[in-house]
N, C-alpha and C positions, 0 to 999 in steps of 0.2 A: 395406284393402279394404272400405270401408263399403258398397259397392254389391253385394257378393257375399253370398249366404246370406239367411236370413230370421230375424227375431226370434221367440223363443218366445212363443206366445199366452197362456201362463200369466201372470196379472196380477202375481204376485210375482216373476217371473223376468225376462222380456224379454231373455234371453241371445241374442246373435247366434250363430246356428248355420249352418255351411256345408253341413251335410247334415241338414236338418230332416226330421222325420217328420210326414206328414199323417194325421191321425186319420180313419179311415173312418166314424166315428160323427158327429162334428160338423164335419168337413172343415176344421179349423184346423191350423196348423203348430206343432209342438212340438219342444223339444230332447230329447236322449236321456233326461234325467232325468224329463221329464213326458210321455213318449210313451204310457204305459199309461193305460187308461181311468180307473183309480182315482187315478192321480197328478195328473190335471188335472180330476177330478170331471166326467167327460163325461156329459152329460144323455141321450145316446142309447146308452149302453153296454148297457142291457138289451135293446135291439133286436138286438144282435149275439150275445147269449147264446143258445146252442143247447143244449138238453138233450133227452134221449130217454128214454122210459119203455117197458118191455116189457109188452105187453098180456097179462093173465093168461088170457084166453080163447083167443087165437090165437097167442101167443108172437111176434108181430111187433113191431118197434120203431116207436114212435109219437112223432113230434116234438111237443114241447109248444109251444103257441101263446102268443106274448107277450100278456099281459093276461088269460089264462084260467087257471083253476085246473087242476091235473093231473087231478082228478076229472071236470071238465067236458070236457076234451080226450079223456079215455078213453071217456066216455059217448058222445060224438059218433062216435068211431072204432068203438065196438062196435055202434052203430046203422047204420053205413055198410055198404056191400057188400064192403068190403075186409077186414072182420073175419070170418074163416072158422074156426070151431072145429076143423074137420078138419085145419087146418094145424098145430095144436098138437102133434099126435103126430109129424108129419113133422119138425118143427123140434127137438123135445125128445128124441126117441128116438135114442139113439146106436147107430150100426151095430156089429154084433158079427161076429166071425169066423164064416164059414159052415161051418167044419169041425165035424163031429159031436162033441159033448162039449167043445168049446172055448167058453169064455165071455169071451174076451178082447175088450175094446172096441177098435175100430179108430179110432185117432187119426191126426193128421197125421204123427207120427213112428213109428207102430207099424203101418203097413199096407204091403202089397206087392201090386201088380197082376201076376198071372201072365201072362207073354208068350204062353203056349200056349192057355190056356182063358179068359183075360181076367177071372178071378175075383179079387176083392180079398180077401186073407186077412191074418192077422197075421204078424209076422216069424217066429214059431216054425214056421209052416206054409208058408213061402215056396217050399220045394222041391217040384217036381211030385209026388214020391213021398209027400209028407206031406199033401197035400190031395186026393188021388184025382183028379188032373188027367186 
C-alpha cells in the first residue's frame, strides 16, 4: 500500500505512517515517535507554550506573552485597568463558617448550604439546630 499514509517529516526517519500526526506548530506530518515538539525540534514550539503567573497586587492570573520577560508582562498588567488591588482580598480570603465561635474554613468538601435559610456553613453545623436557622 505505498499510496496510503504519509512519510514522517523527520530527516532521519521518513517512516511510512498510516496514521501520521500533524504538528500544530510547523504543520508537518510526523510518526508516533517524532510527534512531540522536542522529538522533531519544532521551531514554533515556544509559540504554543502557555504559562501563567499570579499577580502579587490583585491575585489574578496573567498569561505570559511569548518574547517578553515575566517582569515586563507583570508591569504591563499592573499598569492596566484590569489590575485592581481590591480584588486581592476577595480572591485570597477564604470563607469561614458564619456560626459564632466556629473558625472552620469552608472548602469544596467541607461546606453545606442549608435548605431553610440558604446559609453556607461547615459540616459540623449542617443541622438547623446547630446554626440558629
